[in-house]
DSSP file (Angstrom, degrees, kcal/mol; ACC not computed):
  #  RESIDUE AA STRUCTURE BP1 BP2  ACC     N-H-->O    O-->H-N    N-H-->O    O-->H-N    TCO  KAPPA ALPHA  PHI   PSI    X-CA   Y-CA   Z-CA
    1    1 A M     >        0   0    0      0, 0.0     4,-2.4     0, 0.0     5,-0.2   0.000 360.0 360.0 360.0 -43.0   -1.6  -19.5    1.6
    2    2 A K  H  >  +     0   0    0      1,-0.2     4,-2.6     2,-0.2     5,-0.2   0.870 360.0  53.1 -63.5 -35.8   -2.6  -15.9    2.2
    3    3 A Q  H  > S+     0   0    0      2,-0.2     4,-2.2     1,-0.2    -1,-0.2   0.895 109.0  48.6 -66.0 -39.8    0.9  -14.8    1.5
    4    4 A I  H  > S+     0   0    0      2,-0.2     4,-2.4     1,-0.2    -2,-0.2   0.925 111.9  49.5 -64.4 -45.1    1.0  -16.7   -1.8
    5    5 A I  H  X S+     0   0    0     -4,-2.4     4,-2.6     1,-0.2    -2,-0.2   0.920 110.4  50.3 -61.8 -44.1   -2.4  -15.2   -2.8
    6    6 A F  H  X S+     0   0    0     -4,-2.6     4,-2.3     1,-0.2    -1,-0.2   0.917 110.5  50.0 -60.8 -42.3   -1.2  -11.7   -2.0
    7    7 A S  H  X S+     0   0    0     -4,-2.2     4,-2.4     1,-0.2    -2,-0.2   0.899 110.9  49.0 -62.4 -41.4    2.0  -12.3   -4.1
    8    8 A V  H  X S+     0   0    0     -4,-2.4     4,-2.7     2,-0.2    -2,-0.2   0.912 110.1  51.3 -65.3 -42.8   -0.1  -13.5   -7.0
    9    9 A L  H  X S+     0   0    0     -4,-2.6     4,-2.0     2,-0.2    -2,-0.2   0.903 110.9  47.9 -60.2 -43.0   -2.4  -10.5   -6.8
   10   10 A I  H  X S+     0   0    0     -4,-2.3     4,-2.9     2,-0.2     5,-0.2   0.925 111.8  50.5 -63.0 -45.3    0.6   -8.1   -6.8
   11   11 A L  H  X S+     0   0    0     -4,-2.4     4,-2.4     1,-0.2     6,-0.2   0.911 110.2  49.3 -59.8 -44.3    2.0  -10.0   -9.8
   12   12 A L  H  <>S+     0   0    0     -4,-2.7     5,-2.7     1,-0.2     4,-0.3   0.885 112.9  47.7 -63.3 -38.8   -1.3   -9.7  -11.7
   13   13 A T  H ><5S+     0   0    0     -4,-2.0     3,-1.0    -5,-0.2    -2,-0.2   0.929 112.7  47.7 -67.0 -45.9   -1.5   -6.0  -10.9
   14   14 A V  H 3<5S+     0   0    0     -4,-2.9    -2,-0.2     1,-0.3    -1,-0.2   0.872 111.0  51.2 -64.5 -37.6    2.1   -5.3  -12.0
   15   15 A T  T 3<5S-     0   0    0     -4,-2.4    -1,-0.3    -5,-0.2    -2,-0.2   0.484 118.7-109.3 -82.4  -0.7    1.7   -7.3  -15.2
   16   16 A G  T < 5S+     0   0    0     -3,-1.0     2,-1.0    -4,-0.3     3,-0.4   0.651  75.3 135.6  87.8  14.7   -1.4   -5.4  -16.1
   17   17 A C      < +     0   0    0     -5,-2.7     3,-0.2    -6,-0.2     8,-0.1  -0.305  32.5 112.1 -91.3  52.0   -3.9   -8.2  -15.6
   18   18 A V        +     0   0    0     -2,-1.0    -1,-0.2    -5,-0.2    -5,-0.1   0.411  48.9  84.6-103.7   1.0   -6.3   -6.0  -13.8
   19   19 A S  S    S+     0   0    0     -3,-0.4     2,-0.3     2,-0.1    -1,-0.2   0.729  96.3  40.7 -76.2 -19.1   -9.1   -5.9  -16.4
   20   20 A R  S    S-     0   0    0     -3,-0.2     5,-0.0     1,-0.1     0, 0.0  -0.787 100.9 -86.4-121.1 166.8  -10.5   -9.2  -15.0
   21   21 A L    >>  -     0   0    0     -2,-0.3     4,-1.8     1,-0.1     3,-0.7  -0.381  39.9-115.0 -68.7 152.3  -10.9  -10.5  -11.5
   22   22 A P  H 3> S+     0   0    0      0, 0.0     4,-2.4     0, 0.0     5,-0.2   0.866 116.7  55.6 -57.8 -36.7   -7.9  -12.3  -10.0
   23   23 A E  H 3> S+     0   0    0      1,-0.2     4,-2.1     2,-0.2     5,-0.1   0.835 105.1  53.5 -67.3 -28.9   -9.8  -15.6   -9.9
   24   24 A D  H <> S+     0   0    0     -3,-0.7     4,-2.4     2,-0.2    -1,-0.2   0.893 109.0  48.7 -67.3 -40.0  -10.4  -15.3  -13.7
   25   25 A E  H  X S+     0   0    0     -4,-1.8     4,-2.5     2,-0.2    -2,-0.2   0.889 109.9  51.7 -66.2 -39.4   -6.7  -14.8  -14.2
   26   26 A L  H  X S+     0   0    0     -4,-2.4     4,-2.5     2,-0.2    -2,-0.2   0.931 111.5  47.1 -62.3 -44.8   -5.9  -17.8  -12.0
   27   27 A R  H  X S+     0   0    0     -4,-2.1     4,-2.6     2,-0.2    -2,-0.2   0.918 111.7  50.6 -62.8 -43.6   -8.3  -19.9  -14.1
   28   28 A S  H  X S+     0   0    0     -4,-2.4     4,-2.2     2,-0.2    -2,-0.2   0.916 111.8  47.4 -60.9 -44.5   -6.9  -18.6  -17.3
   29   29 A T  H  X S+     0   0    0     -4,-2.5     4,-2.3     1,-0.2    -1,-0.2   0.908 111.5  50.8 -63.9 -41.8   -3.3  -19.5  -16.2
   30   30 A R  H  X S+     0   0    0     -4,-2.5     4,-2.4     1,-0.2    -2,-0.2   0.895 109.3  51.0 -64.0 -39.6   -4.4  -22.9  -15.1
   31   31 A N  H  X S+     0   0    0     -4,-2.6     4,-2.3     2,-0.2    -1,-0.2   0.891 110.1  49.5 -64.2 -39.2   -6.1  -23.5  -18.5
   32   32 A R  H  X S+     0   0    0     -4,-2.2     4,-2.2     2,-0.2    -2,-0.2   0.902 111.3  49.2 -66.3 -39.6   -2.9  -22.5  -20.2
   33   33 A L  H  X S+     0   0    0     -4,-2.3     4,-2.8     2,-0.2    -2,-0.2   0.907 110.7  50.7 -64.0 -41.2   -0.8  -24.8  -18.0
   34   34 A E  H  X S+     0   0    0     -4,-2.4     4,-2.2     2,-0.2     5,-0.2   0.908 109.2  50.6 -64.2 -41.2   -3.2  -27.7  -18.7
   35   35 A D  H  X S+     0   0    0     -4,-2.3     4,-2.0     1,-0.2    -1,-0.2   0.918 112.3  47.4 -60.3 -43.2   -3.0  -27.1  -22.4
   36   36 A Y  H  X S+     0   0    0     -4,-2.2     4,-1.9     1,-0.2    -2,-0.2   0.910 109.4  54.2 -63.6 -42.3    0.8  -27.1  -22.2
   37   37 A L  H  < S+     0   0    0     -4,-2.8    -2,-0.2     1,-0.2    -1,-0.2   0.896 116.5  36.2 -59.5 -42.6    0.7  -30.3  -20.1
   38   38 A W  H  < S+     0   0    0     -4,-2.2    -1,-0.2    -5,-0.1    -2,-0.2   0.753 124.8  37.2 -84.9 -24.3   -1.4  -32.2  -22.6
   39   39 A N  H  < S+     0   0    0     -4,-2.0     2,-0.5    -5,-0.2    -2,-0.2   0.593 102.8  66.5-109.8 -11.3    0.1  -30.9  -25.8
   40   40 A D  S  < S-     0   0    0     -4,-1.9     2,-0.1    -5,-0.2    -1,-0.1  -0.938  80.7-117.2-117.7 134.1    3.8  -30.4  -25.3
   41   41 A A        +     0   0    0     -2,-0.5     2,-0.3    -3,-0.0    -3,-0.1  -0.405  48.6 149.5 -66.4 136.9    6.2  -33.2  -24.8
   42   42 A M        -     0   0    0     -2,-0.1     2,-0.1    -5,-0.1    -5,-0.0  -0.964  46.9 -84.6-158.1 169.4    8.0  -33.1  -21.4
   43   43 A T     >  -     0   0    0     -2,-0.3     4,-2.1     1,-0.1     5,-0.1  -0.335  39.9-112.0 -76.7 163.2    9.5  -35.4  -18.8
   44   44 A Q  H  > S+     0   0    0      1,-0.2     4,-2.5     2,-0.2     5,-0.2   0.881 118.6  56.6 -63.0 -37.7    7.4  -37.0  -16.2
   45   45 A S  H  > S+     0   0    0      1,-0.2     4,-2.2     2,-0.2    -1,-0.2   0.915 107.3  47.8 -60.3 -43.1    9.1  -34.9  -13.5
   46   46 A E  H  > S+     0   0    0      1,-0.2     4,-2.8     2,-0.2    -1,-0.2   0.883 110.4  52.4 -65.6 -37.9    8.0  -31.7  -15.4
   47   47 A M  H  X S+     0   0    0     -4,-2.1     4,-2.5     2,-0.2    -2,-0.2   0.902 108.9  50.2 -64.1 -40.3    4.5  -33.0  -15.7
   48   48 A N  H  X S+     0   0    0     -4,-2.5     4,-1.6     2,-0.2    -2,-0.2   0.921 113.3  45.4 -63.3 -43.7    4.4  -33.7  -11.9
   49   49 A I  H  X S+     0   0    0     -4,-2.2     4,-2.0     2,-0.2    -2,-0.2   0.932 113.5  49.1 -65.6 -46.4    5.6  -30.2  -11.2
   50   50 A L  H  X S+     0   0    0     -4,-2.8     4,-2.1     1,-0.2    -2,-0.2   0.892 109.9  50.9 -61.7 -40.9    3.2  -28.6  -13.6
   51   51 A S  H  X S+     0   0    0     -4,-2.5     4,-2.0     1,-0.2    -1,-0.2   0.850 107.2  54.9 -66.6 -32.7    0.3  -30.5  -12.3
   52   52 A Q  H  X S+     0   0    0     -4,-1.6     4,-2.2     2,-0.2    -2,-0.2   0.904 107.5  49.5 -65.7 -40.8    1.2  -29.4   -8.7
   53   53 A Y  H  X S+     0   0    0     -4,-2.0     4,-2.6     2,-0.2    -2,-0.2   0.912 108.9  52.8 -62.0 -42.1    1.1  -25.7   -9.9
   54   54 A M  H  X S+     0   0    0     -4,-2.1     4,-2.1     1,-0.2    -2,-0.2   0.902 109.0  49.6 -60.7 -40.6   -2.3  -26.4  -11.5
   55   55 A L  H  X S+     0   0    0     -4,-2.0     4,-2.2     2,-0.2    -1,-0.2   0.909 110.6  49.7 -65.1 -42.8   -3.5  -27.7   -8.1
   56   56 A Q  H  X S+     0   0    0     -4,-2.2     4,-2.3     2,-0.2    -2,-0.2   0.902 110.1  50.8 -64.0 -41.0   -2.2  -24.7   -6.2
   57   57 A L  H  X S+     0   0    0     -4,-2.6     4,-2.5     2,-0.2    -1,-0.2   0.899 109.3  51.0 -62.9 -40.6   -3.9  -22.3   -8.7
   58   58 A A  H  X S+     0   0    0     -4,-2.1     4,-2.3     2,-0.2    -2,-0.2   0.909 110.4  49.3 -62.8 -41.8   -7.2  -24.2   -8.3
   59   59 A N  H  X S+     0   0    0     -4,-2.2     4,-2.4     2,-0.2    -2,-0.2   0.895 110.9  49.9 -64.6 -39.6   -6.9  -23.9   -4.5
   60   60 A M  H  X S+     0   0    0     -4,-2.3     4,-2.6     2,-0.2    -2,-0.2   0.917 110.4  49.8 -65.8 -41.3   -6.1  -20.2   -4.8
   61   61 A E  H  X S+     0   0    0     -4,-2.5     4,-2.0     2,-0.2    -2,-0.2   0.914 111.6  49.1 -62.2 -42.3   -9.1  -19.6   -7.0
   62   62 A K  H  X S+     0   0    0     -4,-2.3     4,-2.5     1,-0.2    -2,-0.2   0.918 111.2  49.7 -62.5 -43.8  -11.3  -21.5   -4.6
   63   63 A Y  H  X S+     0   0    0     -4,-2.4     4,-2.8     1,-0.2    -2,-0.2   0.921 108.6  52.1 -64.1 -43.1  -10.0  -19.5   -1.6
   64   64 A L  H  X S+     0   0    0     -4,-2.6     4,-2.2     1,-0.2    -1,-0.2   0.896 110.4  48.5 -60.6 -39.9  -10.6  -16.2   -3.5
   65   65 A L  H  X S+     0   0    0     -4,-2.0     4,-2.2     2,-0.2    -1,-0.2   0.917 111.1  49.7 -65.5 -42.5  -14.2  -17.1   -4.2
   66   66 A E  H  X S+     0   0    0     -4,-2.5     4,-2.9     1,-0.2    -2,-0.2   0.917 110.0  52.2 -61.0 -41.4  -14.7  -18.1   -0.5
   67   67 A Y  H  X S+     0   0    0     -4,-2.8     4,-1.5     1,-0.2    -2,-0.2   0.912 108.8  49.4 -61.1 -42.4  -13.2  -14.8    0.5
   68   68 A R  H  < S+     0   0    0     -4,-2.2     4,-0.3     1,-0.2    -1,-0.2   0.885 111.9  49.1 -64.1 -38.2  -15.7  -12.9   -1.8
   69   69 A I  H >< S+     0   0    0     -4,-2.2     3,-1.2     1,-0.2    -2,-0.2   0.928 108.6  52.5 -66.5 -44.8  -18.6  -14.9   -0.3
   70   70 A W  H 3< S+     0   0    0     -4,-2.9    -1,-0.2     1,-0.3    -2,-0.2   0.818 116.4  41.1 -59.0 -29.8  -17.4  -14.2    3.2
   71   71 A N  T 3< S+     0   0    0     -4,-1.5    -1,-0.3    -5,-0.2    -2,-0.2   0.315  88.8 112.1-105.3   7.5  -17.4  -10.5    2.4
   72   72 A Q  S X  S-     0   0    0     -3,-1.2     3,-1.5    -4,-0.3     2,-0.1  -0.466  79.9 -91.9 -79.3 155.5  -20.5  -10.1    0.3
   73   73 A T  T 3  S+     0   0    0      1,-0.3    -1,-0.1    -2,-0.1    61,-0.1  -0.408 112.6  24.6 -65.5 139.5  -23.5   -8.2    1.6
   74   74 A G  T >> S+     0   0    0     -2,-0.1     3,-1.4    -3,-0.1     4,-0.6   0.560  78.1 133.7  83.3   9.3  -25.9  -10.3    3.5
   75   75 A Y  H X>  +     0   0    0     -3,-1.5     3,-1.4     1,-0.3     4,-1.3   0.870  62.5  66.6 -59.3 -36.0  -23.3  -13.0    4.4
   76   76 A E  H 34 S+     0   0    0      1,-0.3     4,-0.4     2,-0.2    -1,-0.3   0.763  95.0  58.6 -59.4 -23.6  -24.5  -13.1    7.9
   77   77 A K  H <4 S+     0   0    0     -3,-1.4    -1,-0.3     1,-0.2     4,-0.2   0.790 118.2  29.5 -74.5 -28.4  -27.8  -14.6    6.7
   78   78 A I  H <X S+     0   0    0     -3,-1.4     4,-3.3    -4,-0.6     5,-0.3   0.416  90.9 104.5-108.9  -0.2  -26.1  -17.6    5.1
   79   79 A E  H  X S+     0   0    0     -4,-1.3     4,-2.9     1,-0.2     5,-0.3   0.888  81.0  45.2 -54.0 -51.1  -23.0  -17.8    7.4
   80   80 A K  H  > S+     0   0    0     -4,-0.4     4,-1.9     1,-0.2    -1,-0.2   0.932 118.3  42.8 -61.4 -47.1  -24.1  -20.9    9.4
   81   81 A E  H  > S+     0   0    0      2,-0.2     4,-2.2    -4,-0.2    -1,-0.2   0.893 115.2  50.2 -66.3 -40.3  -25.2  -22.8    6.4
   82   82 A F  H  X S+     0   0    0     -4,-3.3     4,-2.7     2,-0.2    -2,-0.2   0.924 110.3  48.9 -65.3 -44.9  -22.2  -21.8    4.3
   83   83 A L  H  X S+     0   0    0     -4,-2.9     4,-2.3    -5,-0.3    -1,-0.2   0.883 111.5  50.0 -63.7 -38.1  -19.7  -22.8    7.0
   84   84 A A  H  X S+     0   0    0     -4,-1.9     4,-2.3    -5,-0.3    -1,-0.2   0.899 111.1  49.6 -65.0 -40.2  -21.4  -26.2    7.4
   85   85 A D  H  X S+     0   0    0     -4,-2.2     4,-2.5     2,-0.2    -2,-0.2   0.915 110.8  49.5 -64.0 -42.6  -21.2  -26.6    3.7
   86   86 A C  H  X S+     0   0    0     -4,-2.7     4,-2.5     2,-0.2    -2,-0.2   0.905 111.0  49.7 -62.2 -41.8  -17.5  -25.7    3.7
   87   87 A K  H  X S+     0   0    0     -4,-2.3     4,-1.8     2,-0.2    -1,-0.2   0.918 111.7  47.9 -65.0 -43.1  -16.8  -28.2    6.5
   88   88 A A  H  X S+     0   0    0     -4,-2.3     4,-1.9     1,-0.2    -2,-0.2   0.898 111.4  51.0 -64.2 -39.8  -18.7  -31.0    4.7
   89   89 A W  H  X S+     0   0    0     -4,-2.5     4,-2.7     1,-0.2    -2,-0.2   0.910 106.3  54.7 -64.7 -40.9  -16.8  -30.2    1.5
   90   90 A E  H  X S+     0   0    0     -4,-2.5     4,-2.4     1,-0.2    -1,-0.2   0.883 106.9  51.2 -59.3 -39.0  -13.4  -30.3    3.4
   91   91 A K  H  X S+     0   0    0     -4,-1.8     4,-2.1     2,-0.2    -1,-0.2   0.917 111.6  46.9 -64.2 -42.3  -14.3  -33.8    4.6
   92   92 A R  H  X S+     0   0    0     -4,-1.9     4,-2.4     2,-0.2    -2,-0.2   0.887 111.4  51.7 -64.8 -38.1  -15.1  -34.9    1.1
   93   93 A A  H  X S+     0   0    0     -4,-2.7     4,-2.5     2,-0.2    -2,-0.2   0.897 108.9  50.4 -65.8 -40.9  -11.8  -33.3   -0.2
   94   94 A D  H  X S+     0   0    0     -4,-2.4     4,-1.2     2,-0.2    -2,-0.2   0.915 111.9  47.7 -62.5 -43.0   -9.8  -35.2    2.5
   95   95 A A  H  X S+     0   0    0     -4,-2.1     4,-0.7     1,-0.2     3,-0.3   0.899 111.8  50.4 -64.5 -40.0  -11.5  -38.4    1.5
   96   96 A E  H >< S+     0   0    0     -4,-2.4     3,-1.0     1,-0.2    -2,-0.2   0.897 107.1  54.4 -63.5 -40.7  -10.7  -37.7   -2.2
   97   97 A A  H 3< S+     0   0    0     -4,-2.5    -1,-0.2     1,-0.2    -2,-0.2   0.784 104.7  55.4 -65.3 -26.5   -7.1  -36.9   -1.4
   98   98 A Q  H 3< S+     0   0    0     -4,-1.2    -1,-0.2    -3,-0.3    -2,-0.2   0.649  81.5 107.8 -81.6 -14.9   -6.8  -40.3    0.3
   99   99 A K  S << S-     0   0    0     -3,-1.0     2,-0.1    -4,-0.7    -3,-0.0  -0.415  74.9-118.3 -65.3 133.9   -7.9  -42.2   -2.8
  100  100 A P        -     0   0    0      0, 0.0     2,-0.1     0, 0.0    -1,-0.1  -0.410  25.1-114.8 -72.9 149.7   -5.1  -44.1   -4.5
  101  101 A S    >   -     0   0    0      1,-0.1     3,-1.6    -2,-0.1     8,-0.1  -0.472  17.5-123.1 -76.5 152.7   -4.1  -43.2   -8.0
  102  102 A E  T 3  S+     0   0    0      1,-0.3    -1,-0.1    -2,-0.1     7,-0.1   0.669 118.1  52.5 -68.3 -13.6   -4.6  -45.8  -10.7
  103  103 A F  T >  S+     0   0    0      6,-0.1     3,-2.6     5,-0.1     6,-0.6   0.109  82.2 160.1-104.3  19.6   -0.9  -45.3  -11.3
  104  104 A E  T <   +     0   0    0     -3,-1.6     3,-0.1     1,-0.3     4,-0.0  -0.119  66.2  19.6 -50.4 130.4    0.0  -45.9   -7.7
  105  105 A G  T 3  S+     0   0    0      1,-0.4    -1,-0.3     2,-0.0     2,-0.2   0.261 108.7  98.4  93.0 -11.0    3.7  -46.7   -7.2
  106  106 A G  S X  S-     0   0    0     -3,-2.6     3,-1.1     1,-0.1    -1,-0.4  -0.546  88.1-106.6-105.1 172.5    4.6  -45.3  -10.6
  107  107 A S  T 3  S+     0   0    0      1,-0.2     4,-0.4    -2,-0.2   -59,-0.1   0.669 116.5  60.9 -71.8 -16.4    6.1  -42.0  -11.7
  108  108 A M  T 3> S+     0   0    0     -5,-0.2     4,-2.6     1,-0.2    -1,-0.2   0.616  81.0  87.9 -84.2 -13.6    2.7  -40.9  -13.1
  109  109 A A  H <> S+     0   0    0     -3,-1.1     4,-2.8    -6,-0.6     5,-0.2   0.891  85.5  48.8 -58.0 -46.5    1.0  -41.2   -9.7
  110  110 A P  H  > S+     0   0    0      0, 0.0     4,-2.6     0, 0.0    -1,-0.2   0.923 113.8  46.9 -61.9 -41.2    1.8  -37.6   -8.4
  111  111 A C  H  > S+     0   0    0     -4,-0.4     4,-2.5     2,-0.2     5,-0.2   0.936 113.8  47.7 -63.9 -46.0    0.6  -36.0  -11.7
  112  112 A D  H  X S+     0   0    0     -4,-2.6     4,-2.4     1,-0.2    -1,-0.2   0.924 113.0  48.6 -61.9 -44.7   -2.6  -38.1  -11.7
  113  113 A H  H  X S+     0   0    0     -4,-2.8     4,-2.5    -5,-0.2     5,-0.2   0.930 112.0  48.6 -61.7 -45.8   -3.3  -37.3   -8.1
  114  114 A N  H  X S+     0   0    0     -4,-2.6     4,-2.5    -5,-0.2    -2,-0.2   0.914 113.0  47.3 -61.9 -43.1   -2.8  -33.6   -8.6
  115  115 A L  H  X S+     0   0    0     -4,-2.5     4,-2.1     2,-0.2    -1,-0.2   0.874 111.4  51.1 -67.9 -36.8   -5.0  -33.5  -11.7
  116  116 A Q  H  X S+     0   0    0     -4,-2.4     4,-2.1    -5,-0.2    -2,-0.2   0.924 113.1  45.3 -64.0 -44.4   -7.8  -35.5   -9.9
  117  117 A M  H  X S+     0   0    0     -4,-2.5     4,-2.4     2,-0.2    -2,-0.2   0.888 110.9  52.8 -68.0 -38.6   -7.7  -33.1   -7.0
  118  118 A A  H  X S+     0   0    0     -4,-2.5     4,-2.2     2,-0.2    -1,-0.2   0.904 110.4  48.7 -62.9 -39.9   -7.6  -30.0   -9.3
  119  119 A S  H  X S+     0   0    0     -4,-2.1     4,-1.7     2,-0.2    -2,-0.2   0.904 110.1  51.5 -64.3 -41.7  -10.7  -31.4  -11.0
  120  120 A F  H  X S+     0   0    0     -4,-2.1     4,-1.3     1,-0.2    -2,-0.2   0.898 111.4  47.3 -60.8 -42.6  -12.4  -32.0   -7.7
  121  121 A I  H  X S+     0   0    0     -4,-2.4     4,-2.5     1,-0.2    -1,-0.2   0.863 105.2  59.6 -70.2 -36.0  -11.7  -28.4   -6.7
  122  122 A E  H  X S+     0   0    0     -4,-2.2     4,-2.2     1,-0.2    -1,-0.2   0.899 103.4  52.2 -58.1 -40.0  -13.0  -27.1  -10.0
  123  123 A K  H  X S+     0   0    0     -4,-1.7     4,-1.9     1,-0.2    -1,-0.2   0.890 109.5  49.4 -62.8 -38.4  -16.3  -28.7   -9.2
  124  124 A R  H  X S+     0   0    0     -4,-1.3     4,-2.8     2,-0.2    -2,-0.2   0.891 107.4  54.7 -66.8 -39.6  -16.3  -26.9   -5.9
  125  125 A I  H  X S+     0   0    0     -4,-2.5     4,-2.3     1,-0.2    -2,-0.2   0.926 109.3  47.0 -59.3 -45.4  -15.5  -23.6   -7.6
  126  126 A E  H  X S+     0   0    0     -4,-2.2     4,-2.4     1,-0.2     5,-0.2   0.888 111.6  51.6 -64.1 -38.5  -18.5  -24.0   -9.8
  127  127 A E  H  X>S+     0   0    0     -4,-1.9     4,-2.9     2,-0.2     5,-0.6   0.913 109.3  49.9 -63.9 -42.7  -20.6  -24.9   -6.8
  128  128 A L  I  X>S+     0   0    0     -4,-2.8     5,-2.1     1,-0.2     4,-1.3   0.909 112.3  48.2 -61.5 -41.9  -19.4  -21.8   -5.0
  129  129 A K  I  <5S+     0   0    0     -4,-2.3    -2,-0.2    -5,-0.2    -1,-0.2   0.908 120.7  34.6 -65.6 -42.4  -20.2  -19.6   -8.0
  130  130 A T  I  <5S+     0   0    0     -4,-2.4    -2,-0.2    -5,-0.2    -1,-0.2   0.854 128.1  31.3 -85.8 -34.1  -23.7  -21.0   -8.6
  131  131 A K  I  <5S+     0   0    0     -4,-2.9    -3,-0.2    -5,-0.2    -2,-0.1   0.842 130.8  17.5 -94.2 -35.9  -24.9  -21.7   -5.0
  132  132 A W  I  <<S+     0   0    0     -4,-1.3     2,-0.4    -5,-0.6    -3,-0.2   0.756  95.7  87.6-114.9 -30.2  -23.3  -19.1   -2.8
  133  133 A K  S   <S-     0   0    0     -5,-2.1     2,-0.2     1,-0.1   -64,-0.1  -0.593  70.0-130.3 -83.3 131.1  -21.9  -16.1   -4.7
  134  134 A K              0   0    0     -2,-0.4    -2,-0.1     1,-0.1    -1,-0.1  -0.512 360.0 360.0 -73.4 145.9  -24.3  -13.2   -5.3
  135  135 A K              0   0    0     -2,-0.2    -1,-0.1    -5,-0.1    -2,-0.0   0.455 360.0 360.0 -78.2 360.0  -24.3  -12.0   -8.9
């Protein structure tokens, strides 16, 4: 995961996307992919692949926010509570990942699962921004 994040950061730097934070670029890219997914005709296989990319981008954005929290000043004061919160969230994420799709058994199931998990991670990203990240 760290290698992928490093590669994305290098790509963003090389392409000139340094005016915003990397997590903002990840979110922007994810939003463009989502727009493409919903508005442009494609095969189910392409939708499944695209939704997997969206899920990976959401995970990278979450990781970058966690990294910023771990390295912010005063982290040692919230470390125990933050780590407990992260552990509890991981348990909820595992339970969410085990939930069957309403399209279970069909070709739409992977796309639906990826989009549900990406949405779940988006909620965590907002929680990290509002509850843990210093302004």
